[in-house]
N, C-alpha and C positions, 0 to 999 in steps of 0.2 A: 698695437701692443708694443710697449717699450721693450727694448732688448739690451743686453749687456754683451759687449764684445769679448769673445774668448780669444780669437785670433782672426786673421784676415778672412778666413773661410767660414767662420762660425760666430753667429750672434744669437745668444740664447734668450728667448722670451722670458720675462721676469716671473710669469706665473704659468705653471703647467699642471697637468693632471697626473698625480701619482697613481700607480696601478698595483702597488703591493697588496696581496691578498684578494685581488680581483681576478676571477677566472670565469670561463664559460661565457654564456650569453650576457651575463651581468657586465663582464669586462667589455665585450663588444659594444653593448649599448651605452656604457659610460663613455667610452672613447668617442663613439659617434656623436653622442649628446654634447660632449665638451667641444669637439671641433665645430659642430653646428652653431654653438653659442659664441664661438670666437676664439677659443683656445687654439694655439698653434704649437704647443709644446707638450709632448707625451713622454713620461718617464716610465721605463720598465727595467727588467733585469732577467738574465737567464734563470736565476734562482726562483723567480716568480712563476715560471712555467706558463706564461701567457703571451708569448710573442705572436702566435698564430691569431689569438683573439684581438690583440692590438692591431695586427695587420688587417683583419676583417673590419674592425671599427673604422680604420682609416679608409678602407675601400668604400664602405657604405657612405661615409661623409663626403667623399668625392673632392677633397681639397687637393689642389695641385701640390706635388711633392716639394717643389721649391719654396712653398709657404710653410712647410712643416719643420719642426725641430724634434728629432727623436733621440732620446738617450737610452742606452742600455749598459749592462754591467757584466763583467766576467765573473763566473762563479768561483767561490772560495775553494770548494772541494776539488783538488787536483786540476784546477783550471788555469794555473799561472805559468806553466812550463811553455817554452817558445812554441813547440809544435802544436800544443793544445790551444794556445792563444790564436795562432794562425788558422787552425781548423774551426775554432769558435767564430772567428770573424766571418768566414765563408758561410757557416751555418746560420748565424744571426741574420745575415742579409737575406737568405732564402726564407727563413721563418717570418721575418718582418715584411717580406715582399718589397724591398727597397734596394737601390743601387749603392747607397752609402749610409753610414751611421753618422749622425751629426756629432755625438759625443759618446765616447766609449770610456767607461770607468773600471778601475779595479774596485770590486765591491767591498772587500774587507782586506786590510793589510795582513800579509802572511810572510813573516821574515824567514821562513824556511826556504823560500824562493828568493833569489837575488832580484831586487827591483830592476836591475839592469837587464835581466833576462825578460821579465814580463813587459816592462815598458819598451824595451827594444823591439819585441815582437809586435806590440801595439803600434809602435812607430813605423814598422814595416807595413802594416795595414794602412796607416795614414799616408805613407809614401805612395802606395798603390792606388790611392783615391777611394779606398773602401771606408775610411773614417775621416772626419773633418777635424776633430779636436780630441785631445786626450785628457783624462782626469782621474781622480781617485775618490774614494768614499770612506768615511770613518777613519781618516788619517789624523793623527795627532801632529803637533809641530815636529816632533822627533822623526816620525815616519816621513813627513814631508822633506825634512833636511836630507834624509837618506835618499829619497827619490830625486831631489834636486842634484845630488852628486852624480847622477847618471848623465846629466846634461840634456836630457830630453824634456821638451816643453810640456809642462803640466798646467792646465788652465782652470781647473775646477776641483773643489772638494765638497762633496755632498755629505752632510752631517745632520744629526738630530739637532734641531734648534727651534726654540719657541720662547715666548716671554719669560717663563719660569726656569728656562735653561738656555741662557742667551749666548753661551760660548764666547764671552768677551775676549779672553786671552787668545783663543784660536782665531777669532775674527781679526784681531789686530795683527796677528802674525801673517795671516793670509793676505790682508790688505797690503802689508809691507812688501810682499813678494808678488803682488799682482795676480793673486789667485781668487777667482770668483767663488762665493759661497752659495751653495744651494741648500735650503733648509727642508729636510724631510721631517715628518711628524710636526708640522709647523703649528698645530693646535695642541701639541702635547698629548696626542691620543685623546683629545677632548678634555683633558685635565684642566687646561688653562681657561676653558670656556666659563668656568665658575669663579674665576678670580675677580675679586671686588673691583679692582681698577678697570679691568676690561669691561665689566658690566656698567660701570659708571661712564666710561668713555663711549660705550655703545649708545647710551641714552643721549649723550651730548651730540654725537654725530649722526643720530638716527640710523644707526648701523647695527650689526650683530656683533657679539664678542668675537666670533670667528673672523669677521671682516676687520675688526680692530687689530687682532693679532697679525693677520696677513698684511694689512696696510703698514704696520710697524716694520715688518721684515722688509717689505719692498722699499719703504722710505729710508731704510738704512743701507740701501744699495745691494741687497741680496735677492736671491731667487727663491720662490716658494713652490712646492709641489704638493698641495693638499690632495688627499685621496677621498673620493666619495663615489658611491654608486647611485645616489639619489639625485635626480635631475634638478630639484630645487636647490640642493646644497651645492651642486656643481656650478649653477648659475650664481648663487650667493657668493661663492668663493671668487669667481671671476670678477664680480662687481666690487671686490675689495679695492680695486684701483680707481674707483669713481669719485673719491673724495680725498681731501688733503687734511691731515691732522696738524695742529699747531706744534711747533717745535717743543714748546714746554710740555705738552702731553706726551710727545715721543720720548722726551727725557725722563718723564715719570715712569714709562715702561722700561727704559734702559736701566733705571735704578731700582727696579722691583727686587724683593728678596728672591734668591735663587734656590731652586729645589734640586732633587737628584735626577740623574740621567734615567730615562725610562727604558730606552733600548740598550740592553747590555747582555747579549747572549754569552754563553760560556766560552765561546771561541774568540771573543773580542779581545783586542790588545790595547785597550785604552790607557793602561797604566804605563805604557812605554813613553 
């Protein structure tokens, strides 16, 4: 599996299993299925409430720890104070049953806490070897500029991104700063699967619309974390790396009309 370098200690596989809204045995089985099929990247978050299930899926799959890449995220609700971050790091390791977290993210920006405090505590965890790389999620360029001012290395920004919401401005900004982009909801919560262009290209490449969307994301140097609890879909998503699209077709996806953001909870700070 191709990886993208975050830093000397962390290289992130370009396709991973997202686990938002996966809980109980469904989550355990999805993680086990994905790892058995060849996935080596699992994405979770404290807010998902499924650390234990992810850990059990990893245990059942029996993949050596050094082959795995596990991302998790600090919770928005009162989770960004220094002492809370340090305690969360300890708790996450116990819940996930691992000795270190490959990538720890701030799940949502919250400007009521100084980024210097939150990132500083995250960096303490990194210095102790409990975390390999630090990143953020749902950050705009303005949030990122504020975070850069702390002087702490940020390697990844995980954001909603799919063909009908391609985040072109944010992508260019992150590329200029050496920040890797991870696309969540890479199929637009299934909205993009009905797009005429993706249907057309799916026929051309003997693929599915989901594979076309994922292949485009990966071809543009990003990471994708599609979520599914269906073994056949988990396999289908993983096989999105098995073909190469013509540059002209990739550009057609680049130039598609853009729609609205799908994920916009009331607490989001996207207008900053």
